[in-house]
PDBQT receptor file of N, H, CA, C and O in Angstrom, charges set to zero:
ATOM      1  N   MET A   1      -9.370 -10.953   0.974  1.00  0.00    +0.000 N 
ATOM      2  CA  MET A   1      -8.455  -9.988   1.536  1.00  0.00    +0.000 C 
ATOM      3  C   MET A   1      -8.753  -9.748   3.012  1.00  0.00    +0.000 C 
ATOM      4  O   MET A   1      -7.835  -9.639   3.824  1.00  0.00    +0.000 OA
ATOM      5  N   LEU A   2     -10.030  -9.666   3.356  1.00  0.00    +0.000 N 
ATOM      6  H   LEU A   2     -10.776  -9.754   2.696  1.00  0.00    +0.000 HD
ATOM      7  CA  LEU A   2     -10.374  -9.429   4.758  1.00  0.00    +0.000 C 
ATOM      8  C   LEU A   2      -9.862 -10.552   5.655  1.00  0.00    +0.000 C 
ATOM      9  O   LEU A   2      -9.463 -10.311   6.794  1.00  0.00    +0.000 OA
ATOM     10  N   ARG A   3      -9.875 -11.749   5.149  1.00  0.00    +0.000 N 
ATOM     11  H   ARG A   3     -10.199 -11.944   4.224  1.00  0.00    +0.000 HD
ATOM     12  CA  ARG A   3      -9.365 -12.881   5.932  1.00  0.00    +0.000 C 
ATOM     13  C   ARG A   3      -7.884 -12.688   6.245  1.00  0.00    +0.000 C 
ATOM     14  O   ARG A   3      -7.448 -12.945   7.368  1.00  0.00    +0.000 OA
ATOM     15  N   LEU A   4      -7.107 -12.237   5.257  1.00  0.00    +0.000 N 
ATOM     16  H   LEU A   4      -7.461 -12.029   4.345  1.00  0.00    +0.000 HD
ATOM     17  CA  LEU A   4      -5.679 -11.986   5.474  1.00  0.00    +0.000 C 
ATOM     18  C   LEU A   4      -5.459 -10.848   6.462  1.00  0.00    +0.000 C 
ATOM     19  O   LEU A   4      -4.602 -10.934   7.342  1.00  0.00    +0.000 OA
ATOM     20  N   ILE A   5      -6.228  -9.798   6.312  1.00  0.00    +0.000 N 
ATOM     21  H   ILE A   5      -6.924  -9.728   5.597  1.00  0.00    +0.000 HD
ATOM     22  CA  ILE A   5      -6.101  -8.645   7.205  1.00  0.00    +0.000 C 
ATOM     23  C   ILE A   5      -6.452  -9.039   8.633  1.00  0.00    +0.000 C 
ATOM     24  O   ILE A   5      -5.742  -8.680   9.572  1.00  0.00    +0.000 OA
ATOM     25  N   ASN A   6      -7.546  -9.777   8.799  1.00  0.00    +0.000 N 
ATOM     26  H   ASN A   6      -8.123 -10.069   8.036  1.00  0.00    +0.000 HD
ATOM     27  CA  ASN A   6      -7.929 -10.212  10.140  1.00  0.00    +0.000 C 
ATOM     28  C   ASN A   6      -6.905 -11.173  10.735  1.00  0.00    +0.000 C 
ATOM     29  O   ASN A   6      -6.687 -11.175  11.947  1.00  0.00    +0.000 OA
ATOM     30  N   ARG A   7      -6.292 -11.969   9.909  1.00  0.00    +0.000 N 
ATOM     31  H   ARG A   7      -6.469 -11.967   8.925  1.00  0.00    +0.000 HD
ATOM     32  CA  ARG A   7      -5.268 -12.886  10.416  1.00  0.00    +0.000 C 
ATOM     33  C   ARG A   7      -4.033 -12.124  10.881  1.00  0.00    +0.000 C 
ATOM     34  O   ARG A   7      -3.412 -12.483  11.881  1.00  0.00    +0.000 OA
ATOM     35  N   LYS A   8      -3.682 -11.066  10.145  1.00  0.00    +0.000 N 
ATOM     36  H   LYS A   8      -4.186 -10.775   9.332  1.00  0.00    +0.000 HD
ATOM     37  CA  LYS A   8      -2.490 -10.298  10.492  1.00  0.00    +0.000 C 
ATOM     38  C   LYS A   8      -2.725  -9.359  11.673  1.00  0.00    +0.000 C 
ATOM     39  O   LYS A   8      -1.879  -9.257  12.561  1.00  0.00    +0.000 OA
ATOM     40  N   PHE A   9      -3.874  -8.671  11.689  1.00  0.00    +0.000 N 
ATOM     41  H   PHE A   9      -4.561  -8.753  10.967  1.00  0.00    +0.000 HD
ATOM     42  CA  PHE A   9      -4.116  -7.617  12.670  1.00  0.00    +0.000 C 
ATOM     43  C   PHE A   9      -5.167  -7.967  13.711  1.00  0.00    +0.000 C 
ATOM     44  O   PHE A   9      -5.372  -7.201  14.653  1.00  0.00    +0.000 OA
ATOM     45  N   GLY A  10      -5.828  -9.091  13.569  1.00  0.00    +0.000 N 
ATOM     46  H   GLY A  10      -5.661  -9.714  12.805  1.00  0.00    +0.000 HD
ATOM     47  CA  GLY A  10      -6.971  -9.369  14.429  1.00  0.00    +0.000 C 
ATOM     48  C   GLY A  10      -8.211  -8.721  13.824  1.00  0.00    +0.000 C 
ATOM     49  O   GLY A  10      -8.153  -8.141  12.740  1.00  0.00    +0.000 OA
ATOM     50  N   GLN A  11      -9.300  -8.824  14.515  1.00  0.00    +0.000 N 
ATOM     51  H   GLN A  11      -9.346  -9.295  15.395  1.00  0.00    +0.000 HD
ATOM     52  CA  GLN A  11     -10.555  -8.265  14.007  1.00  0.00    +0.000 C 
ATOM     53  C   GLN A  11     -10.455  -6.749  13.868  1.00  0.00    +0.000 C 
ATOM     54  O   GLN A  11     -10.107  -6.051  14.820  1.00  0.00    +0.000 OA
ATOM     55  N   ILE A  12     -10.763  -6.250  12.678  1.00  0.00    +0.000 N 
ATOM     56  H   ILE A  12     -11.045  -6.818  11.904  1.00  0.00    +0.000 HD
ATOM     57  CA  ILE A  12     -10.762  -4.810  12.445  1.00  0.00    +0.000 C 
ATOM     58  C   ILE A  12     -12.189  -4.283  12.580  1.00  0.00    +0.000 C 
ATOM     59  O   ILE A  12     -13.146  -5.057  12.547  1.00  0.00    +0.000 OA
ATOM     60  N   ASP A  13     -12.329  -2.969  12.731  1.00  0.00    +0.000 N 
ATOM     61  H   ASP A  13     -11.551  -2.340  12.758  1.00  0.00    +0.000 HD
ATOM     62  CA  ASP A  13     -13.674  -2.420  12.924  1.00  0.00    +0.000 C 
ATOM     63  C   ASP A  13     -14.471  -2.454  11.619  1.00  0.00    +0.000 C 
ATOM     64  O   ASP A  13     -13.910  -2.518  10.525  1.00  0.00    +0.000 OA
ATOM     65  N   ARG A  14     -15.776  -2.410  11.769  1.00  0.00    +0.000 N 
ATOM     66  H   ARG A  14     -16.231  -2.358  12.658  1.00  0.00    +0.000 HD
ATOM     67  CA  ARG A  14     -16.707  -2.556  10.648  1.00  0.00    +0.000 C 
ATOM     68  C   ARG A  14     -16.506  -1.464   9.586  1.00  0.00    +0.000 C 
ATOM     69  O   ARG A  14     -16.619  -1.734   8.391  1.00  0.00    +0.000 OA
ATOM     70  N   GLU A  15     -16.212  -0.247  10.016  1.00  0.00    +0.000 N 
ATOM     71  H   GLU A  15     -16.120  -0.027  10.987  1.00  0.00    +0.000 HD
ATOM     72  CA  GLU A  15     -16.018   0.855   9.069  1.00  0.00    +0.000 C 
ATOM     73  C   GLU A  15     -14.822   0.592   8.154  1.00  0.00    +0.000 C 
ATOM     74  O   GLU A  15     -14.905   0.806   6.944  1.00  0.00    +0.000 OA
ATOM     75  N   LEU A  16     -13.736   0.140   8.718  1.00  0.00    +0.000 N 
ATOM     76  H   LEU A  16     -13.669  -0.034   9.700  1.00  0.00    +0.000 HD
ATOM     77  CA  LEU A  16     -12.544  -0.174   7.933  1.00  0.00    +0.000 C 
ATOM     78  C   LEU A  16     -12.810  -1.366   7.017  1.00  0.00    +0.000 C 
ATOM     79  O   LEU A  16     -12.376  -1.378   5.865  1.00  0.00    +0.000 OA
ATOM     80  N   GLU A  17     -13.512  -2.346   7.520  1.00  0.00    +0.000 N 
ATOM     81  H   GLU A  17     -13.865  -2.336   8.456  1.00  0.00    +0.000 HD
ATOM     82  CA  GLU A  17     -13.883  -3.521   6.727  1.00  0.00    +0.000 C 
ATOM     83  C   GLU A  17     -14.711  -3.095   5.511  1.00  0.00    +0.000 C 
ATOM     84  O   GLU A  17     -14.475  -3.566   4.398  1.00  0.00    +0.000 OA
ATOM     85  N   THR A  18     -15.670  -2.213   5.727  1.00  0.00    +0.000 N 
ATOM     86  H   THR A  18     -15.861  -1.830   6.631  1.00  0.00    +0.000 HD
ATOM     87  CA  THR A  18     -16.523  -1.726   4.637  1.00  0.00    +0.000 C 
ATOM     88  C   THR A  18     -15.701  -0.968   3.604  1.00  0.00    +0.000 C 
ATOM     89  O   THR A  18     -15.918  -1.112   2.401  1.00  0.00    +0.000 OA
ATOM     90  N   GLU A  19     -14.765  -0.167   4.073  1.00  0.00    +0.000 N 
ATOM     91  H   GLU A  19     -14.589  -0.049   5.050  1.00  0.00    +0.000 HD
ATOM     92  CA  GLU A  19     -13.895   0.592   3.157  1.00  0.00    +0.000 C 
ATOM     93  C   GLU A  19     -13.087  -0.361   2.275  1.00  0.00    +0.000 C 
ATOM     94  O   GLU A  19     -12.958  -0.133   1.072  1.00  0.00    +0.000 OA
ATOM     95  N   ILE A  20     -12.553  -1.407   2.856  1.00  0.00    +0.000 N 
ATOM     96  H   ILE A  20     -12.657  -1.592   3.833  1.00  0.00    +0.000 HD
ATOM     97  CA  ILE A  20     -11.757  -2.374   2.100  1.00  0.00    +0.000 C 
ATOM     98  C   ILE A  20     -12.635  -3.131   1.105  1.00  0.00    +0.000 C 
ATOM     99  O   ILE A  20     -12.219  -3.374  -0.028  1.00  0.00    +0.000 OA
ATOM    100  N   MET A  21     -13.832  -3.499   1.516  1.00  0.00    +0.000 N 
ATOM    101  H   MET A  21     -14.170  -3.301   2.436  1.00  0.00    +0.000 HD
ATOM    102  CA  MET A  21     -14.729  -4.239   0.628  1.00  0.00    +0.000 C 
ATOM    103  C   MET A  21     -15.166  -3.414  -0.579  1.00  0.00    +0.000 C 
ATOM    104  O   MET A  21     -15.586  -3.978  -1.590  1.00  0.00    +0.000 OA
ATOM    105  N   SER A  22     -15.072  -2.093  -0.488  1.00  0.00    +0.000 N 
ATOM    106  H   SER A  22     -14.731  -1.635   0.333  1.00  0.00    +0.000 HD
ATOM    107  CA  SER A  22     -15.493  -1.237  -1.595  1.00  0.00    +0.000 C 
ATOM    108  C   SER A  22     -14.374  -0.983  -2.613  1.00  0.00    +0.000 C 
ATOM    109  O   SER A  22     -14.610  -0.345  -3.639  1.00  0.00    +0.000 OA
ATOM    110  N   LEU A  23     -13.180  -1.467  -2.345  1.00  0.00    +0.000 N 
ATOM    111  H   LEU A  23     -12.988  -1.986  -1.511  1.00  0.00    +0.000 HD
ATOM    112  CA  LEU A  23     -12.045  -1.230  -3.242  1.00  0.00    +0.000 C 
ATOM    113  C   LEU A  23     -12.189  -2.043  -4.522  1.00  0.00    +0.000 C 
ATOM    114  O   LEU A  23     -12.753  -3.137  -4.514  1.00  0.00    +0.000 OA
ATOM    115  N   ASN A  24     -11.675  -1.499  -5.621  1.00  0.00    +0.000 N 
ATOM    116  H   ASN A  24     -11.217  -0.610  -5.628  1.00  0.00    +0.000 HD
ATOM    117  CA  ASN A  24     -11.704  -2.261  -6.871  1.00  0.00    +0.000 C 
ATOM    118  C   ASN A  24     -10.568  -3.286  -6.882  1.00  0.00    +0.000 C 
ATOM    119  O   ASN A  24      -9.677  -3.245  -6.034  1.00  0.00    +0.000 OA
ATOM    120  N   ILE A  25     -10.608  -4.176  -7.822  1.00  0.00    +0.000 N 
ATOM    121  H   ILE A  25     -11.331  -4.210  -8.511  1.00  0.00    +0.000 HD
ATOM    122  CA  ILE A  25      -9.691  -5.323  -7.848  1.00  0.00    +0.000 C 
ATOM    123  C   ILE A  25      -8.233  -4.894  -7.955  1.00  0.00    +0.000 C 
ATOM    124  O   ILE A  25      -7.368  -5.513  -7.336  1.00  0.00    +0.000 OA
ATOM    125  N   GLU A  26      -7.941  -3.851  -8.722  1.00  0.00    +0.000 N 
ATOM    126  H   GLU A  26      -8.643  -3.347  -9.225  1.00  0.00    +0.000 HD
ATOM    127  CA  GLU A  26      -6.555  -3.418  -8.868  1.00  0.00    +0.000 C 
ATOM    128  C   GLU A  26      -5.990  -2.927  -7.538  1.00  0.00    +0.000 C 
ATOM    129  O   GLU A  26      -4.846  -3.227  -7.196  1.00  0.00    +0.000 OA
ATOM    130  N   ILE A  27      -6.784  -2.183  -6.799  1.00  0.00    +0.000 N 
ATOM    131  H   ILE A  27      -7.714  -1.939  -7.077  1.00  0.00    +0.000 HD
ATOM    132  CA  ILE A  27      -6.330  -1.676  -5.507  1.00  0.00    +0.000 C 
ATOM    133  C   ILE A  27      -6.222  -2.821  -4.504  1.00  0.00    +0.000 C 
ATOM    134  O   ILE A  27      -5.304  -2.842  -3.684  1.00  0.00    +0.000 OA
ATOM    135  N   LEU A  28      -7.147  -3.767  -4.563  1.00  0.00    +0.000 N 
ATOM    136  H   LEU A  28      -7.892  -3.750  -5.230  1.00  0.00    +0.000 HD
ATOM    137  CA  LEU A  28      -7.053  -4.935  -3.680  1.00  0.00    +0.000 C 
ATOM    138  C   LEU A  28      -5.777  -5.724  -3.948  1.00  0.00    +0.000 C 
ATOM    139  O   LEU A  28      -5.150  -6.229  -3.017  1.00  0.00    +0.000 OA
ATOM    140  N   GLU A  29      -5.393  -5.832  -5.209  1.00  0.00    +0.000 N 
ATOM    141  H   GLU A  29      -5.902  -5.421  -5.965  1.00  0.00    +0.000 HD
ATOM    142  CA  GLU A  29      -4.149  -6.523  -5.544  1.00  0.00    +0.000 C 
ATOM    143  C   GLU A  29      -2.951  -5.773  -4.969  1.00  0.00    +0.000 C 
ATOM    144  O   GLU A  29      -2.021  -6.392  -4.452  1.00  0.00    +0.000 OA
ATOM    145  N   SER A  30      -2.970  -4.451  -5.056  1.00  0.00    +0.000 N 
ATOM    146  H   SER A  30      -3.725  -3.948  -5.476  1.00  0.00    +0.000 HD
ATOM    147  CA  SER A  30      -1.892  -3.642  -4.480  1.00  0.00    +0.000 C 
ATOM    148  C   SER A  30      -1.848  -3.798  -2.969  1.00  0.00    +0.000 C 
ATOM    149  O   SER A  30      -0.771  -3.894  -2.380  1.00  0.00    +0.000 OA
ATOM    150  N   LEU A  31      -3.017  -3.824  -2.344  1.00  0.00    +0.000 N 
ATOM    151  H   LEU A  31      -3.892  -3.746  -2.823  1.00  0.00    +0.000 HD
ATOM    152  CA  LEU A  31      -3.089  -4.020  -0.899  1.00  0.00    +0.000 C 
ATOM    153  C   LEU A  31      -2.556  -5.397  -0.523  1.00  0.00    +0.000 C 
ATOM    154  O   LEU A  31      -1.898  -5.549   0.506  1.00  0.00    +0.000 OA
ATOM    155  N   GLY A  32      -2.835  -6.390  -1.343  1.00  0.00    +0.000 N 
ATOM    156  H   GLY A  32      -3.370  -6.266  -2.179  1.00  0.00    +0.000 HD
ATOM    157  CA  GLY A  32      -2.323  -7.729  -1.097  1.00  0.00    +0.000 C 
ATOM    158  C   GLY A  32      -0.804  -7.775  -1.044  1.00  0.00    +0.000 C 
ATOM    159  O   GLY A  32      -0.226  -8.547  -0.279  1.00  0.00    +0.000 OA
ATOM    160  N   GLU A  33      -0.165  -6.954  -1.853  1.00  0.00    +0.000 N 
ATOM    161  H   GLU A  33      -0.635  -6.327  -2.474  1.00  0.00    +0.000 HD
ATOM    162  CA  GLU A  33       1.291  -6.866  -1.827  1.00  0.00    +0.000 C 
ATOM    163  C   GLU A  33       1.765  -5.994  -0.670  1.00  0.00    +0.000 C 
ATOM    164  O   GLU A  33       2.755  -6.318  -0.015  1.00  0.00    +0.000 OA
ATOM    165  N   ALA A  34       1.066  -4.893  -0.417  1.00  0.00    +0.000 N 
ATOM    166  H   ALA A  34       0.262  -4.630  -0.950  1.00  0.00    +0.000 HD
ATOM    167  CA  ALA A  34       1.474  -3.943   0.616  1.00  0.00    +0.000 C 
ATOM    168  C   ALA A  34       1.309  -4.501   2.024  1.00  0.00    +0.000 C 
ATOM    169  O   ALA A  34       1.995  -4.058   2.944  1.00  0.00    +0.000 OA
ATOM    170  N   ILE A  35       0.415  -5.464   2.205  1.00  0.00    +0.000 N 
ATOM    171  H   ILE A  35      -0.143  -5.824   1.457  1.00  0.00    +0.000 HD
ATOM    172  CA  ILE A  35       0.129  -5.967   3.554  1.00  0.00    +0.000 C 
ATOM    173  C   ILE A  35       1.387  -6.505   4.240  1.00  0.00    +0.000 C 
ATOM    174  O   ILE A  35       1.479  -6.498   5.468  1.00  0.00    +0.000 OA
ATOM    175  N   PHE A  36       2.339  -6.964   3.455  1.00  0.00    +0.000 N 
ATOM    176  H   PHE A  36       2.264  -6.969   2.458  1.00  0.00    +0.000 HD
ATOM    177  CA  PHE A  36       3.582  -7.481   4.037  1.00  0.00    +0.000 C 
ATOM    178  C   PHE A  36       4.421  -6.374   4.677  1.00  0.00    +0.000 C 
ATOM    179  O   PHE A  36       5.244  -6.640   5.553  1.00  0.00    +0.000 OA
ATOM    180  N   ASP A  37       4.211  -5.143   4.239  1.00  0.00    +0.000 N 
ATOM    181  H   ASP A  37       3.543  -4.927   3.527  1.00  0.00    +0.000 HD
ATOM    182  CA  ASP A  37       4.966  -4.004   4.764  1.00  0.00    +0.000 C 
ATOM    183  C   ASP A  37       4.228  -3.255   5.869  1.00  0.00    +0.000 C 
ATOM    184  O   ASP A  37       4.795  -2.362   6.498  1.00  0.00    +0.000 OA
ATOM    185  N   LEU A  38       2.980  -3.608   6.106  1.00  0.00    +0.000 N 
ATOM    186  H   LEU A  38       2.519  -4.333   5.595  1.00  0.00    +0.000 HD
ATOM    187  CA  LEU A  38       2.171  -2.933   7.117  1.00  0.00    +0.000 C 
ATOM    188  C   LEU A  38       2.287  -3.672   8.443  1.00  0.00    +0.000 C 
ATOM    189  O   LEU A  38       2.176  -4.897   8.494  1.00  0.00    +0.000 OA
ATOM    190  N   ASP A  39       2.512  -2.917   9.512  1.00  0.00    +0.000 N 
ATOM    191  H   ASP A  39       2.603  -1.922   9.470  1.00  0.00    +0.000 HD
ATOM    192  CA  ASP A  39       2.708  -3.546  10.821  1.00  0.00    +0.000 C 
ATOM    193  C   ASP A  39       1.524  -3.391  11.762  1.00  0.00    +0.000 C 
ATOM    194  O   ASP A  39       1.355  -4.195  12.679  1.00  0.00    +0.000 OA
ATOM    195  N   THR A  40       0.699  -2.368  11.549  1.00  0.00    +0.000 N 
ATOM    196  H   THR A  40       0.836  -1.715  10.804  1.00  0.00    +0.000 HD
ATOM    197  CA  THR A  40      -0.405  -2.106  12.463  1.00  0.00    +0.000 C 
ATOM    198  C   THR A  40      -1.651  -1.728  11.672  1.00  0.00    +0.000 C 
ATOM    199  O   THR A  40      -1.580  -1.450  10.474  1.00  0.00    +0.000 OA
ATOM    200  N   VAL A  41      -2.784  -1.722  12.352  1.00  0.00    +0.000 N 
ATOM    201  H   VAL A  41      -2.842  -1.948  13.324  1.00  0.00    +0.000 HD
ATOM    202  CA  VAL A  41      -4.027  -1.266  11.724  1.00  0.00    +0.000 C 
ATOM    203  C   VAL A  41      -3.884   0.206  11.330  1.00  0.00    +0.000 C 
ATOM    204  O   VAL A  41      -4.432   0.626  10.311  1.00  0.00    +0.000 OA
ATOM    205  N   ALA A  42      -3.161   0.984  12.117  1.00  0.00    +0.000 N 
ATOM    206  H   ALA A  42      -2.715   0.643  12.945  1.00  0.00    +0.000 HD
ATOM    207  CA  ALA A  42      -2.923   2.389  11.770  1.00  0.00    +0.000 C 
ATOM    208  C   ALA A  42      -2.160   2.496  10.453  1.00  0.00    +0.000 C 
ATOM    209  O   ALA A  42      -2.454   3.373   9.640  1.00  0.00    +0.000 OA
ATOM    210  N   ASP A  43      -1.187   1.617  10.235  1.00  0.00    +0.000 N 
ATOM    211  H   ASP A  43      -0.949   0.905  10.895  1.00  0.00    +0.000 HD
ATOM    212  CA  ASP A  43      -0.460   1.595   8.962  1.00  0.00    +0.000 C 
ATOM    213  C   ASP A  43      -1.413   1.271   7.810  1.00  0.00    +0.000 C 
ATOM    214  O   ASP A  43      -1.337   1.872   6.738  1.00  0.00    +0.000 OA
ATOM    215  N   LEU A  44      -2.301   0.323   8.045  1.00  0.00    +0.000 N 
ATOM    216  H   LEU A  44      -2.363  -0.166   8.916  1.00  0.00    +0.000 HD
ATOM    217  CA  LEU A  44      -3.298  -0.047   7.039  1.00  0.00    +0.000 C 
ATOM    218  C   LEU A  44      -4.192   1.148   6.721  1.00  0.00    +0.000 C 
ATOM    219  O   LEU A  44      -4.437   1.444   5.552  1.00  0.00    +0.000 OA
ATOM    220  N   GLN A  45      -4.673   1.828   7.737  1.00  0.00    +0.000 N 
ATOM    221  H   GLN A  45      -4.474   1.588   8.688  1.00  0.00    +0.000 HD
ATOM    222  CA  GLN A  45      -5.537   2.986   7.527  1.00  0.00    +0.000 C 
ATOM    223  C   GLN A  45      -4.794   4.086   6.772  1.00  0.00    +0.000 C 
ATOM    224  O   GLN A  45      -5.362   4.724   5.885  1.00  0.00    +0.000 OA
ATOM    225  N   GLN A  46      -3.542   4.306   7.116  1.00  0.00    +0.000 N 
ATOM    226  H   GLN A  46      -3.081   3.788   7.836  1.00  0.00    +0.000 HD
ATOM    227  CA  GLN A  46      -2.750   5.322   6.417  1.00  0.00    +0.000 C 
ATOM    228  C   GLN A  46      -2.572   4.943   4.944  1.00  0.00    +0.000 C 
ATOM    229  O   GLN A  46      -2.657   5.803   4.068  1.00  0.00    +0.000 OA
ATOM    230  N   TRP A  47      -2.326   3.669   4.674  1.00  0.00    +0.000 N 
ATOM    231  H   TRP A  47      -2.256   2.970   5.386  1.00  0.00    +0.000 HD
ATOM    232  CA  TRP A  47      -2.173   3.201   3.298  1.00  0.00    +0.000 C 
ATOM    233  C   TRP A  47      -3.458   3.489   2.518  1.00  0.00    +0.000 C 
ATOM    234  O   TRP A  47      -3.413   3.969   1.385  1.00  0.00    +0.000 OA
ATOM    235  N   LEU A  48      -4.597   3.191   3.136  1.00  0.00    +0.000 N 
ATOM    236  H   LEU A  48      -4.634   2.801   4.056  1.00  0.00    +0.000 HD
ATOM    237  CA  LEU A  48      -5.881   3.439   2.479  1.00  0.00    +0.000 C 
ATOM    238  C   LEU A  48      -6.130   4.925   2.286  1.00  0.00    +0.000 C 
ATOM    239  O   LEU A  48      -6.667   5.334   1.256  1.00  0.00    +0.000 OA
ATOM    240  N   ASP A  49      -5.747   5.735   3.260  1.00  0.00    +0.000 N 
ATOM    241  H   ASP A  49      -5.310   5.403   4.096  1.00  0.00    +0.000 HD
ATOM    242  CA  ASP A  49      -5.939   7.177   3.169  1.00  0.00    +0.000 C 
ATOM    243  C   ASP A  49      -5.103   7.791   2.052  1.00  0.00    +0.000 C 
ATOM    244  O   ASP A  49      -5.456   8.849   1.532  1.00  0.00    +0.000 OA
ATOM    245  N   ASN A  50      -4.012   7.149   1.677  1.00  0.00    +0.000 N 
ATOM    246  H   ASN A  50      -3.726   6.289   2.099  1.00  0.00    +0.000 HD
ATOM    247  CA  ASN A  50      -3.124   7.670   0.646  1.00  0.00    +0.000 C 
ATOM    248  C   ASN A  50      -3.503   7.216  -0.767  1.00  0.00    +0.000 C 
ATOM    249  O   ASN A  50      -2.771   7.484  -1.720  1.00  0.00    +0.000 OA
ATOM    250  N   LEU A  51      -4.612   6.549  -0.903  1.00  0.00    +0.000 N 
ATOM    251  H   LEU A  51      -5.207   6.331  -0.129  1.00  0.00    +0.000 HD
ATOM    252  CA  LEU A  51      -5.048   6.110  -2.251  1.00  0.00    +0.000 C 
ATOM    253  C   LEU A  51      -5.431   7.290  -3.101  1.00  0.00    +0.000 C 
ATOM    254  O   LEU A  51      -5.820   7.118  -4.256  1.00  0.00    +0.000 OA
TER     255      LEU A  51
């Protein structure tokens, strides 16, 4: 997942990377689908904040 995120948004900060790595598989699958609707790192952070 981090590879996809970095490809879409460029290198993200370590704190955000750590947060994503701690997600369980079901949430990672949801993020995999949601990434197509996210346009910025801020959108990604907001998506994570709404979990």
